[in-house]
C-alpha positions in Angstrom: 0.0 0.0 0.0 1.5 3.3 -1.1 1.7 6.2 1.3 1.4 9.9 0.3 2.4 12.9 2.3 0.6 16.3 2.4 2.7 19.4 3.3 1.3 21.0 6.5 1.3 24.8 6.2 1.8 26.8 9.4 0.4 28.5 11.3 -2.5 26.0 11.4 -5.9 27.7 11.9 -7.9 25.3 14.0 -9.9 25.3 17.2 -9.4 28.5 19.2 -7.1 29.8 16.4 -9.6 29.3 13.6 -10.0 32.2 11.2 -12.9 34.6 11.1 -14.1 35.5 7.5 -16.8 38.0 6.8 -18.7 37.7 3.6 -19.5 41.2 2.4 -21.3 42.3 -0.8 -23.9 44.4 -2.5 -27.5 43.0 -2.8 -27.9 40.1 -5.3 -24.2 39.5 -5.6 -24.6 35.8 -4.5 -23.2 36.2 -1.0 -25.8 34.1 0.7 -25.6 31.5 -2.1 -21.9 31.2 -1.4 -22.5 30.9 2.3 -25.1 28.2 1.8 -22.7 26.2 -0.4 -20.2 25.8 2.4 -22.2 26.1 5.5 -22.8 23.4 8.1 -26.0 21.5 8.2 -27.5 23.9 10.8 -25.7 27.3 10.8 -26.2 29.7 13.6 -28.4 32.7 12.7 -29.3 35.9 14.5 -29.8 39.6 14.0 -27.3 42.4 14.3 -27.9 44.3 17.6 -30.7 46.7 17.4 -31.7 45.8 13.9 -33.8 43.3 11.9 -30.9 42.5 9.6 -30.1 38.8 9.8 -26.6 37.2 9.7 -25.5 33.6 9.5 -22.4 32.0 11.0 -20.9 28.6 10.9 -17.5 26.8 11.1 -16.1 25.6 7.7 -13.4 23.0 7.1 -10.8 24.3 4.6 -8.3 21.5 4.2 -6.5 21.2 7.6 -7.7 24.7 8.5 -11.0 25.9 9.9 -12.7 29.2 9.6 -15.8 30.9 11.1 -17.6 32.3 8.1 -20.0 35.2 8.8 -22.6 36.0 6.2 -23.4 39.7 6.8 -26.4 41.6 5.5 -25.9 43.2 2.1 -24.3 46.7 2.1 -24.0 49.2 -0.8 -21.5 51.6 0.7 -19.5 52.4 3.8 -20.3 56.1 3.6 -23.4 57.8 4.8 -24.8 54.3 5.7 -28.3 53.8 7.1 -28.7 52.8 10.7 -29.0 49.1 10.0 -26.0 49.2 7.6 -24.1 51.1 10.2 -24.2 48.1 12.6 -22.7 45.9 9.9 -19.9 48.5 9.5 -19.4 48.5 13.2 -18.9 44.7 13.2 -16.3 45.0 10.4 -14.5 47.6 12.5 -14.8 46.3 16.0 -16.7 42.9 16.1 -17.7 42.2 19.7 -15.2 44.7 21.1 -16.4 48.2 22.2 -14.1 51.0 21.4 -14.2 54.1 23.7 -16.3 56.1 21.3 -19.2 53.5 21.6 -19.2 52.7 25.3 -22.0 55.2 25.8 -24.3 53.5 23.3 -27.0 51.3 24.7 -27.0 47.5 24.2 -24.2 45.1 23.4 -21.8 44.8 20.5 -23.2 44.4 17.0 -22.6 40.6 16.9 -21.5 38.0 19.5 -18.1 37.2 17.8 -14.8 38.9 17.3 -14.0 41.1 14.3 -13.0 39.3 11.0 -9.4 38.4 10.2 -10.3 38.7 6.6 -13.1 40.1 4.4 -14.4 38.2 1.4 -16.2 40.6 -1.0 -18.6 38.8 -3.2 -18.9 40.7 -6.5 -21.4 40.3 -9.3 -19.0 40.1 -12.3 -21.7 41.4 -14.7 -21.8 44.6 -12.7 -18.2 44.8 -11.8 -17.8 48.6 -12.2 -20.3 49.5 -9.5 -19.0 46.8 -7.1 -15.5 48.2 -7.4 -16.6 51.3 -5.7 -17.4 49.3 -2.6 -14.0 47.5 -3.0 -12.2 50.9 -2.8 -14.1 51.6 0.4 -13.4 48.1 1.9 -9.7 48.6 1.3 -9.8 51.5 3.7 -10.7 49.1 6.5 -7.1 47.9 6.5 -7.9 44.2 6.7 -6.9 41.4 4.3 -9.3 41.3 1.4 -10.2 38.6 -1.2 -12.7 39.2 -4.0 -15.0 36.5 -5.3 -15.8 37.4 -8.9 -19.1 35.7 -8.8 -21.5 34.9 -11.7 -18.7 34.5 -14.1 -20.9 32.3 -16.3 -23.2 35.2 -16.8 -20.3 37.5 -17.6 -19.1 35.1 -20.2 -22.6 34.8 -21.6 -22.7 38.5 -22.0 -19.3 38.6 -23.6 -17.6 40.4 -20.7 -14.0 39.1 -20.2 -12.2 40.1 -17.0 -8.4 40.1 -16.8 -8.1 38.8 -13.3 -4.3 39.2 -13.2 -4.4 42.8 -14.3 -7.1 43.7 -11.6 -5.1 41.8 -9.0 -2.0 43.8 -9.8 -3.9 47.1 -9.7 -5.6 46.4 -6.4 -3.1 44.1 -4.7 -6.1 41.9 -3.8 -6.5 38.2 -4.8 -9.5 37.7 -7.1 -11.0 34.3 -7.7 -13.6 33.7 -10.5 -16.6 31.8 -9.0 -20.0 30.6 -9.9 -21.4 30.1 -6.4 -24.7 28.7 -7.7 -22.8 25.8 -9.4 -20.0 25.4 -6.8 -17.3 26.5 -9.2 -14.2 28.2 -7.8 -15.4 28.0 -4.2 -12.7 25.7 -3.0 -10.0 27.9 -4.6 -11.6 31.0 -3.1 -11.4 29.7 0.5 -7.9 28.3 0.0 -6.8 31.7 -1.4 -8.4 33.4 1.6 -6.5 31.3 4.1 -3.3 31.9 2.2 -3.9 35.6 2.2 -4.1 35.7 6.0 -1.2 33.3 6.4 0.9 35.5 4.2 -0.2 38.7 6.0 -0.8 40.3 2.5 -2.9 43.4 2.5 -4.4 45.3 -0.4 -2.5 48.2 -2.0 -3.4 51.7 -0.8 -6.0 53.3 -3.1 -5.8 57.0 -2.3 -8.1 59.6 -3.8 -7.0 61.7 -6.8 -4.0 64.0 -6.3 -6.0 67.2 -6.1 -8.3 65.8 -3.4 -5.4 64.5 -1.4 -3.7 67.9 -1.5 -6.8 69.7 -0.4 -7.4 67.2 2.5 -3.8 67.3 3.7 -4.3 69.8 6.5 -7.5 67.9 7.7 -5.6 64.7 7.6 -2.8 66.0 9.8 -5.3 67.4 12.3 -7.1 64.0 12.6 -3.8 62.1 12.8 -3.7 62.2 16.7 -3.0 59.3 19.0 -5.9 60.1 21.2 -8.3 60.0 18.3 -7.0 56.7 17.1 -7.3 55.3 20.7 -10.9 56.4 20.8 -12.0 55.1 17.4 -9.7 52.2 16.7 -10.3 52.7 12.9 -7.7 53.1 10.2 -6.8 56.8 9.6 -7.7 56.8 5.8 -11.2 55.6 6.7 -11.7 58.1 9.5 -10.5 60.9 7.2 -12.8 60.0 4.3 -15.8 59.5 6.6 -15.4 62.9 8.3 -14.6 64.6 5.0 -17.8 63.2 3.5 -19.8 64.5 6.5 -20.8 61.0 7.7 -23.3 61.7 10.6 -22.1 58.9 12.9 -18.4 59.8 12.8 -19.1 63.5 13.0 -21.4 63.1 16.0 -18.8 60.9 17.8 -16.1 63.5 17.3 -18.5 66.1 18.6 -19.2 64.1 21.8 -15.6 63.0 22.5 -13.5 65.8 21.1 -15.6 68.9 21.3 -12.6 71.1 21.6 -11.2 69.8 18.3 -14.4 69.8 16.3 -14.5 73.6 15.3 -10.9 73.3 14.0 -11.8 70.1 12.0 -14.9 71.6 10.5 -13.0 74.7 9.5 -10.3 72.6 7.8 -13.0 70.7 5.9 -14.6 73.9 4.7 -11.2 75.1 3.5 -10.6 71.8 1.7 -14.0 72.2 0.0 -13.2 75.7 -1.2 -10.3 74.3 -3.2 -12.5 71.9 -5.1 -15.0 72.6 -8.0 -17.8 70.8 -6.2 -19.0 70.2 -2.6 -16.5 67.8 -0.9 -19.0 65.0 -0.5 -19.9 65.1 -4.2 -16.2 65.4 -5.2 -15.3 62.3 -3.1 -18.1 60.3 -4.6 -17.3 61.3 -8.2 -13.7 60.6 -7.6 -14.4 57.1 -6.3 -16.7 56.4 -9.2 -14.0 57.6 -11.6 -11.3 55.4 -10.1 -13.7 52.4 -10.1 -14.4 53.0 -13.8 -10.7 53.3 -14.6 -10.0 50.0 -12.9 -12.9 48.4 -14.8 -11.7 49.7 -18.2 -8.1 48.6 -17.5 -9.1 45.0 -16.7 -12.1 44.2 -18.9 -13.0 43.9 -22.6 -16.0 42.8 -24.6 -15.7 39.8 -26.8 -17.7 36.9 -28.2 -20.3 35.6 -25.8 -19.4 31.9 -26.3 -15.7 32.2 -26.5 -13.9 29.3 -24.9 -17.0 27.2 -24.3 -17.1 23.5 -25.0 -18.5 20.2 -23.9 -17.2 20.7 -20.4 -19.3 23.9 -20.0 -22.5 22.2 -21.2 -21.9 19.2 -18.9 -21.5 21.6 -16.0 -24.7 23.3 -17.1 -26.4 19.9 -16.7 -24.8 18.6 -13.5 -24.4 21.8 -11.5 -27.5 23.8 -12.5 -29.9 24.2 -9.5 -32.7 22.5 -11.4 -31.1 20.6 -14.3 -28.5 19.3 -11.9 -31.2 17.3 -10.1 -32.2 15.8 -13.5 -28.6 14.9 -14.2 -28.2 13.4 -10.8 -31.3 11.3 -11.3 -29.9 10.1 -14.6 -26.7 8.9 -12.9 -28.9 7.3 -10.1 -30.8 5.5 -12.8 -27.6 4.3 -14.4 -26.5 2.9 -11.0 -29.8 1.1 -10.6 -29.4 -0.4 -14.0 -26.0 -1.8 -13.0 -27.4 -3.2 -9.7 -30.6 -4.7 -11.1 -29.7 -5.6 -14.7 -26.0 -6.1 -15.3 -25.5 -7.5 -11.8 -28.4 -10.0 -12.3 -26.7 -11.3 -15.4 -23.4 -11.7 -13.7 -25.1 -13.4 -10.8 -26.6 -15.9 -13.2 -23.2 -17.1 -14.3 -21.5 -17.0 -11.0 -23.3 -17.6 -7.7 -26.4 -19.1 -9.4 -24.3 -21.8 -11.0 -22.6 -22.6 -7.8 -25.9 -22.9 -6.1 -27.1 -25.4 -8.7 -23.9 -27.3 -8.4 -24.4 -28.1 -4.7 -28.2 -28.2 -4.8 -28.3 -32.0 -4.6 -25.9 -32.1 -1.7 -28.1 -32.7 1.3 -26.0 -34.1 4.1 -27.4 -35.6 7.2 -24.4 -36.0 9.4 -23.2 -33.2 11.6 -19.9 -33.0 9.7 -21.7 -32.9 6.4 -24.1 -30.2 7.6 -21.1 -28.0 8.7 -19.4 -28.6 5.4 -22.5 -27.6 3.4 -22.9 -24.5 5.7 -19.4 -23.4 4.9 -19.9 -23.8 1.2 -23.2 -21.9 1.5 -21.5 -19.1 3.3 -18.8 -18.8 0.7 -21.3 -19.0 -2.2 -23.3 -16.2 -0.4 -20.1 -14.2 -0.3 -19.4 -14.7 -4.0 -23.1 -13.8 -4.7 -22.7 -10.4 -3.0 -19.2 -9.4 -4.1 -18.9 -10.6 -7.7 -22.2 -9.6 -9.3 -23.3 -6.7 -7.1 -20.5 -5.1 -5.1 -17.5 -5.0 -7.5 -19.4 -3.6 -10.6 -21.2 -1.0 -8.5 -18.0 0.2 -6.7 -16.1 0.2 -10.0 -18.8 2.4 -11.5 -18.9 4.8 -8.6 -15.1 5.1 -8.5 -15.1 5.8 -12.3 -17.7 8.5 -11.8 -15.6 10.0 -9.0 -12.5 9.9 -11.1 -14.3 11.5 -14.0 -15.5 14.4 -11.7 -19.2 13.5 -12.0 -19.9 12.4 -8.4 -18.4 15.6 -6.9 -20.9 17.6 -9.0 -23.8 15.4 -7.8 -22.6 15.8 -4.2 -22.8 19.6 -4.6 -26.2 19.6 -6.2 -27.8 17.3 -3.5 -26.0 19.1 -0.7 -29.0 21.3 0.2 -31.2 18.2 0.3 -28.8 16.3 2.5 -28.6 19.3 4.8 -32.3 18.7 5.7 -31.3 15.4 7.2 -28.2 16.7 9.0 -25.6 15.6 6.4 -23.5 17.0 3.6 -23.7 16.2 -0.1 -20.4 14.4 0.2 -22.2 11.3 1.6 -24.1 10.9 -1.8 -21.4 8.4 -3.0 -21.7 6.2 0.1 -25.5 6.2 -0.1 -25.3 5.1 -3.7 -22.8 2.4 -2.7 -25.3 1.2 -0.2 -27.5 0.1 -3.1 -24.9 -2.6 -3.7 -23.9 -3.4 -0.1 -24.1 -1.4 3.1 -20.7 -2.6 4.3 -18.5 -0.5 1.9 -21.1 2.3 2.1 -20.6 2.7 5.8 -16.8 2.5 5.4 -17.0 5.2 2.7 -19.2 7.4 4.8 -16.6 7.2 7.7 -14.0 8.6 5.4 -15.9 11.8 4.5 -17.7 12.5 7.8 -16.8 12.7 11.4 -18.5 13.0 14.8 -22.2 13.4 14.8 -22.5 13.3 11.0 -20.6 10.0 10.8 -23.1 8.5 13.2 -26.2 9.8 11.3 -24.8 8.8 7.9 -24.0 5.3 9.2 -27.4 4.8 10.8 -29.3 6.0 7.7 -27.2 3.9 5.3 -28.5 0.8 7.1 -31.9 1.7 5.8 -30.7 2.0 2.2 -32.0 -1.2 0.4 -28.8 -3.2 -0.6 -28.7 -5.5 -3.5 -29.8 -8.5 -1.4 -32.9 -6.7 0.0 -33.7 -5.2 -3.4 -33.5 -8.7 -4.9 -36.1 -10.0 -2.4 -38.3 -7.0 -3.1 -38.1 -7.5 -6.9 -38.6 -11.3 -6.5 -41.7 -11.2 -4.4 -43.2 -7.7 -4.9 -42.5 -7.8 -8.6 -44.3 -11.0 -9.0 -47.2 -10.6 -6.6 -47.6 -6.8 -6.1 -46.6 -5.6 -9.5 -44.6 -2.5 -10.4 -46.8 -0.3 -8.1 -45.9 -2.4 -5.1 -42.2 -2.3 -5.9 -42.4 1.5 -6.4 -44.3 2.0 -3.1 -41.7 0.1 -1.1 -38.8 2.1 -2.5 -40.7 5.4 -2.0 -41.6 4.5 1.6 -37.9 3.7 2.2 -36.9 7.1 0.9 -39.5 8.8 3.2 -38.3 6.8 6.2 -34.7 7.8 5.6 -35.6 11.4 5.3 -37.8 11.4 8.5 -35.2 9.5 10.5 -32.5 11.9 9.3 -34.5 14.9 10.4 -35.1 13.3 13.8 -31.5 12.3 14.3 -30.3 15.7 13.3 -32.6 17.4 15.7 -31.7 14.9 18.5 -27.9 15.2 18.0 -27.2 18.9 18.1 -23.4 18.9 18.3 -22.8 20.5 14.9 -20.0 19.5 12.6 -18.2 22.1 10.4 -19.3 23.0 6.9 -17.4 21.7 4.0 -15.8 23.4 1.0 -16.6 20.9 -1.8 -14.1 21.0 -4.6 -15.4 20.7 -8.2 -12.5 19.1 -10.0 -12.1 19.2 -13.8 -13.4 16.4 -15.9 -10.9 13.6 -16.5 -10.8 10.1 -17.9 -10.6 7.5 -15.2 -7.3 5.6 -15.0 -7.4 1.8 -14.7 -4.8 1.6 -12.0 -6.7 4.0 -9.8 -10.0 2.3 -10.5 -8.7 -1.1 -9.4 -6.8 0.2 -6.3 -9.7 2.3 -5.1 -12.2 -0.6 -5.7 -9.9 -2.9 -3.6 -9.6 -0.3 -0.9 -13.4 0.0 -0.6 -14.2 -3.7 -0.7 -11.3 -5.3 1.3 -13.3 -5.2 4.5 -15.3 -8.0 2.9 -12.4 -10.4 3.4 -11.5 -9.3 6.9 -14.9 -8.7 8.4 -17.7 -10.1 6.3 -16.3 -13.5 5.3 -15.8 -15.0 8.8 -19.2 -13.7 9.9 -21.0 -15.1 6.8 -19.4 -18.5 7.2 -19.7 -18.7 10.9 -23.3 -17.5 11.0 -24.2 -20.0 8.2 -22.7 -22.8 10.3 -24.5 -21.8 13.5 -27.9 -21.6 11.9 -27.4 -24.8 10.0 -26.6 -26.6 13.3 -29.7 -25.1 14.9 -31.8 -26.4 12.0 -30.0 -29.8 12.2 -30.9 -30.3 15.8 -34.5 -29.2 15.3 -34.2 -25.8 17.0 -36.1 -24.1 14.2 -39.4 -24.9 16.0 -38.1 -23.2 19.1 -37.1 -20.2 17.1 -40.5 -19.9 15.4 -42.2 -20.1 18.8 -40.0 -17.3 20.2 -40.8 -15.1 17.2 -44.5 -15.7 17.4 -45.3 -12.3 19.0 -43.6 -10.6 16.1 -44.6 -12.8 13.2 -48.2 -13.8 14.1 -49.4 -11.3 16.6 -48.0 -8.0 15.3 -47.2 -8.7 11.6 -50.0 -11.1 10.9 -47.7 -13.7 9.3 -47.4 -17.4 9.6 -45.3 -18.5 12.6 -43.0 -20.6 10.4 -41.5 -17.3 9.0 -39.6 -16.8 12.3 -36.6 -18.7 11.0 -36.4 -16.7 7.7 -36.5 -13.5 9.7 -33.6 -14.7 11.9 -31.6 -15.8 8.9 -32.0 -12.2 7.6 -29.7 -11.1 10.4 -26.9 -13.0 8.7 -27.6 -12.8 5.0 -30.7 -11.1 3.6 -30.7 -13.1 0.4 -31.1 -16.4 2.4 -34.4 -15.1 3.8 -36.0 -15.7 0.4 -34.8 -19.2 0.2 -35.9 -19.8 3.8 -39.3 -18.5 3.0 -39.7 -21.1 0.2 -38.4 -23.8 2.6 -40.6 -22.7 5.5 -43.8 -22.5 3.4 -42.9 -25.7 1.4 -43.6 -24.1 -2.0 -42.1 -21.6 -4.4 -45.6 -20.2 -5.0 -45.7 -17.8 -2.0 -48.9 -16.2 -3.3 -50.8 -19.4 -2.6 -50.2 -19.1 1.2 -49.7 -15.4 1.7 -52.1 -12.6 0.6 -50.9 -9.3 -0.8 -51.1 -7.6 2.6 -48.9 -10.2 4.2 -46.4 -10.1 1.4 -46.2 -6.3 1.6 -45.8 -6.5 5.4 -43.1 -9.1 5.3 -41.1 -7.2 2.7 -41.3 -4.0 4.6 -40.1 -5.7 7.8 -37.1 -7.3 6.0 -36.4 -3.9 4.3 -36.0 -2.0 7.5 -34.9 -4.8 9.8 -31.2 -5.2 10.7 -29.4 -5.3 7.3 -27.0 -8.1 8.3 -24.5 -8.9 10.9 -21.7 -7.8 8.6 -23.1 -4.3 8.6 -23.3 -4.4 12.3 -19.6 -5.4 12.5 -18.5 -2.6 10.3 -20.5 -0.1 12.4 -18.7 -1.4 15.5 -15.4 -0.5 13.8 -16.5 2.9 12.5 -18.8 4.4 15.1 -18.3 2.3 18.2 -20.3 -0.2 20.2 -22.8 2.2 21.7 -23.8 3.7 18.3 -23.9 0.3 16.6 -26.2 -1.0 19.2 -28.3 2.1 18.9 -28.5 1.5 15.1 -29.7 -2.1 15.7 -32.3 -1.0 18.2 -33.5 1.7 15.9 -33.7 -0.5 12.8 -35.7 -3.1 14.8 -38.0 -0.5 16.1 -38.6 1.2 12.7 -39.1 -2.2 11.1 -41.8 -3.2 13.6 -43.4 0.3 13.6 -43.5 0.8 9.8 -44.5 -2.7 8.8 -47.1 -3.0 11.6 -48.7 0.4 10.8 -48.8 -0.3 7.1 -50.3 -3.7 7.7 -53.1 -2.1 9.8 -53.6 0.5 7.1 -53.8 -2.0 4.3 -56.2 -4.2 6.3 -58.4 -1.2 6.8 -58.3 -0.5 3.0 -59.2 -4.1 2.3 -62.1 -4.0 4.7 -63.4 -0.7 3.1 -63.0 -2.1 -0.4 -64.9 -5.3 0.6 
């Protein structure tokens, strides 16, 4: 097994040292879309002090680093801001700290967390010029700044081409093209943001035009006092521009705290205004607009709307579009189902099915022979799971991951998975669960941790694996028709969603959000396909094989000594009283703990016929199938859960699956009995 090393960049921002990033932007720039794309399953929300302006906050995992990302309300400008916008500006300046100029204000700090280490400005690339005015203002805050050039797809569609390197050089600010709605560029954006803080790189100064700076020089010198800085704790360029523009808040605070200086400062402002052709506030605004327009013209050009587009663009439009992406995801899901239920069935017919036929006439009566036959049955069962179902499915999923398709599906379904307390990254393990829950739980353990790992593992046990699906197709397909099969799978989806919501609400220890990387499309490499497939299925040899063989031997011996009658009697409260099934189905239910596919064979043996419909009506068949669907998947799944989430959570999962199986199948049985009575 090859080992790879990943360089660890220091300082490491984790735990108490995690970064604080504030998302800032004008209305409709895509700021909240970006926040939702990386947020945890249940971000913290609140209102800025004294306002009805909502903010969101959550911890986000960025490689080995962590950051608290704060989604602030939209703001158009830092000058002459309205009261609600002023609170957002106060947070950017001071966070939960209270500078001397604000100690007299009622209430607490604007937000319950420290000021940001870095500002991420989300910009609508199609309206770049107007957003650059806000950029020039944010630079005055003196904090590291990174710009997300969002909606780049719309800019390309309109023929607007932005020279990112040129704009970076002019501003001294990293710019990252993004399409937040489709997850593109987000990973690079947050990596760039962490690097900007780690490198302590700040934006280049963007002073006003020369004639304005000369006119404001006396006022600048008068404001450049240690006592004023100690009172305000704001960068000098910002304080100068705010007072020069006549901002009411800063002017009022200077009046309250430095009344002896205010007459001199106001006189200097009037003198500066007399040197300019327009009122000072208008001159500052016009100059800022002119500088933003100059930056825009230096870094953009108009071109062909479809320049540089190709098949990759159109595939992304399918897989990453908010609506079309769901259709693309369903198409991939349908392909996976085709492999599981069509291709795998054909492979099964030439592998495990032939082995079963080969030993069908071997009916030993001695104890040694029974043990030998049980060992063979266990190995055949193993082959029947791994060769036709697991290997093709895992190979397909690995190929889709290597091609970059599964990462796009994970991004699209992320919002839906958030509703059940999980991230879209678990989409691949959930699909793997259609083949076998064992590698699915192992896969979920690699992409989750803590509370999310437990929820994912528990919910995957409810995903109908190939063995359970085979039973559903064999019985429901024959006796209940397509509608019955569809109803069982729909009910399974509903149960998973409901259980996810309940588990997410019960387990409130929130995990961090995840920055999902959208890699470029690539052709899968055979070596990677085989090595990854082996890595995801090797637990079968170490965990599942001994359990299948050992369990098969144990149950064969129980049947050999006539203990099956005792088992049926013990299961009577479940089979006959609650589920309304014949008592002889107790043994098939018990066999389901070890290997679900054996349950079907045991049903035929217990009833003494392959025509189940002759002894069970449609309500009993539906009830039995629902119970097997939600009942403990198999002892192999339990063993993997012991390894990944621990004994306590594994036992909880078993108890939950038994409870859900009894509840759902029993309630559905009562409902169907009622329907039958009404119909009669």
